[in-house]
C-alpha positions, 0 to 999 in steps of 0.5 A: 568906037567903030575901030575898037568894034572891028578889032573885037570882031576881027579878034572874035573871028580869030578865036572862032577860027582857032576853035574851029581848028582845035575842034577838027584836029583829032585828039592827042594820043595818050602814052599811057596804059590806054587804047589809044596806044595798042597794048602788045600783050593783047590781041587785036581784032583779027589776031590769033589769041595764042600768037597774041599771048605776051612773052610771060605767058609764051615763055622763051621755051615755047616752040612758037616763041623763037623766030628761028624756028618758024624759019627752019620748021619744028625740029622737036617731035610734037609729042614730046611737048606734051606733059602727059607723054613725058610722064608716061615715058618716065613710066616706060623707062622705069618698066625697062629698068625693072625688066633689065634688073629682073633679067639680071637677077634671074640670070644670077639665080640661074648661075647660082642654082647651077653652081650649087648643083655642081658643088652637089656633084663635086662633093660625092666625087671627092668623097669617091676619090678619097676612097680610091686614094685610100685603096691606093695607099693600102697598095703602096703599104703592101696590104693589097694588091693592085688588081684587088684594089682595082676590084674593090674600087670598081665595086664601090663606084658601082654600088655608091649612090648620092642624091635622088638618082646620082651614081658613078662611072669610071673609065681610063685613058682610052676610054675603056670603062671600068665601072657602070652600075647600069651597063655592065656590058660596057665593062672592058669595052672602048666607048670613045665613039659614044655620042649623046643627044646632039652629037656630043662625044661625051666620054672623050669630052669628059676625058679632055676636061679631067686631063686638062683641069683635074676636075670640071663640069659638062653640060649635055642632053641624055635620054632619061631612063625609060623615055625617049625624051631628052633632058638636060643633064649636068656632068662632073668628072674628076681624074684619079691619076694613080690608076689613070681613071676618070670618075664621072657622075651626073644629075638631071637638071629638070628640078632646077629648071622647074624651080627657076620657072616657078620663080620666073613666073612669080617674078613676072606676076609681080612685075605685071602687078607693078606695071598695072600700079605704075600705069595707074599712078602715071595716069593719075599724075598725068591727069592731075597735071594736065587737066589744071594746065589745060584749065589754066591755058584756057584762062590765059587765052580768055584774058588775052582775048579781053574776057576779064570776067572769066573765072580762074578755077585753079587759083583755089588750089594749094599747089603750083597751079594755084600760085599760077592761077592766083597770079593770073587773077591778079594780072587780069584784074590789072588789065581789067582796071587799065582797060577801064581807065582807058575807057574813061579817058576816051570818054573824057576826050569825047565830052571835051571834044564836043565842048570845044566844038559847041564853044567854037560854033558859039564864038563863031556866031558871036563874031558874026554879029549874032548877039542873040546866040546862047549856049544853053547845054551845060559843059561836062565837069 
């Protein structure tokens, strides 16, 4: 009987010792989604919220995600990371393209306007050449002498007018003038040394063009009658080979320049209005994109820092930000539920540890022969 009691006491001490060791041993680490195994996607105390954001938030394209970039330093200008800057850059690009297109169209407009003026000069010159050709045919038929035909040609060219202030002059190869309605003193005189504004030897250049091409255009500056202000003038020259004459005409282009200036001012005004519209539109687009993006990023940081009660303001939107907000809200709720489950498991482990410790103390007392020891506290279910 004593041997049996001794074995029971020894067994009691063995169980008490095992219970005591079990109480002293730390609870096993859970491999579930609990606080015992730190979540790599959540920040720990002392961590920076942005550095602790999980990859699905940071993204592989985030400048802080790639480790090689930390070693080499950022190679992309920080301004280009901003969505608003990118939107404004698109507007600036559109403005530059608009300016380029407007400049191209204005250049084409200038070319067309000057080509039309050249045609306006060429048509009367052709008519004058036809009249001289008719006189030369009469000379060939013997109805007119060459000198009489030339006199009639000089008279025709001196009295012929076209446009607002267009007139004709005629000179030969030397160049000696044969006709000029406003410079009768030039008739029969060599004007090869005559220079216009900016030093151009006008009649030599007109003679060269007529001999080379038969007819052509020349632009030069000339003082308008009654003024000392030089204005740009377009000249036209055509050769009448039977007599060796060069038939010249010209017209000021101030009206063309005034018309082009008015069109340019209109285009610039329209471009300015378009620029203001683009600027307002780009500002609205930038604000409509960056404001909800900043709100979403702030909510992500709150969730990353464990503030699961944060309100995801963008989840009620009907665009992509709303989809992102609803996904973030679901993720937040799952994290909150996981953390609550972890807390419940920790509470259960703590209660189990207390129960084991109390049971160990009771068994130790019993093994020591204290049969009066009682376990009055109820164990947690």
